[in-house]
C-alpha positions in Angstrom: -2.5 19.8 25.2 -3.7 20.7 22.1 -2.0 17.7 20.7 -2.7 15.4 23.1 -6.7 16.5 22.5 -6.5 16.0 18.8 -4.7 12.7 19.3 -7.9 11.5 21.6 -10.4 12.8 18.8 -8.5 10.6 16.0 -8.6 7.6 18.4 -12.4 7.7 19.3 -12.9 8.6 15.6 -10.6 5.3 14.4 -12.8 3.5 17.1 -16.1 4.5 16.4 -15.4 3.6 12.6 -14.3 0.2 13.7 -17.3 -0.6 16.0 -19.9 1.0 13.6 -22.6 -1.5 12.6 -23.9 -2.0 9.2 -25.8 1.3 7.8 -27.4 2.7 5.0 -25.4 4.4 3.0 -22.5 2.2 3.7 -19.7 3.8 5.8 -16.2 3.6 4.3 -13.9 1.7 6.2 -9.9 2.1 5.5 -8.6 -1.3 4.8 -5.5 -0.4 6.9 -7.6 0.0 9.8 -9.1 -3.3 9.6 -5.5 -4.7 9.0 -4.4 -3.2 12.0 -7.5 -4.1 14.4 -7.4 -7.6 12.8 -3.8 -8.7 13.9 -4.5 -8.7 17.6 -7.3 -9.9 17.5 -7.1 -13.0 15.1 -9.0 -12.0 12.4 -12.2 -11.4 14.8 -12.1 -7.4 13.1 -11.7 -8.9 9.8 -15.0 -11.0 10.4 -16.9 -8.0 11.6 -15.9 -5.9 8.5 -16.7 -8.4 5.8 -20.1 -8.9 7.4 -20.7 -5.2 7.6 -19.5 -4.6 4.3 -21.5 -7.4 2.7 -24.9 -6.4 4.8 -24.6 -3.0 3.5 -23.7 -4.2 -0.3 -27.1 -6.4 0.1 -29.1 -3.6 1.4 -27.9 -1.6 -1.2 -28.7 -3.8 -4.3 -32.2 -4.7 -2.7 -33.0 -0.9 -2.7 -31.3 0.0 -6.2 -32.8 -3.2 -8.1 -35.5 -4.6 -5.9 -33.2 -7.9 -5.8 -30.0 -9.0 -4.6 -27.5 -11.7 -6.5 -25.4 -12.0 -2.9 -26.2 -13.6 0.2 -25.6 -10.4 2.7 -23.5 -10.5 5.7 -25.1 -13.6 7.4 -24.4 -15.6 4.3 -21.1 -14.4 3.8 -20.2 -16.1 7.6 -22.3 -19.2 7.3 -19.5 -21.4 5.6 -17.0 -20.2 8.5 -19.3 -20.9 11.4 -20.9 -24.2 9.8 -19.0 -27.1 11.2 
């Protein structure tokens, strides 16, 4: 019973990591987890991961230096959705 409970807690923690929105400070998202979620969703999770990371980096750079050199999450996805 203890192993099943720990397994359920691990699955819940991984799911929360995968579905967490961009936040400050940024949340670590293991690459192996993103790859594991991206394969069955035809890279859908990778797009969400890329958006989240870029948005967190954008806001962190704004906070630290007052200006950003990147485009943030929306700017990163724009070339992929504009057609």
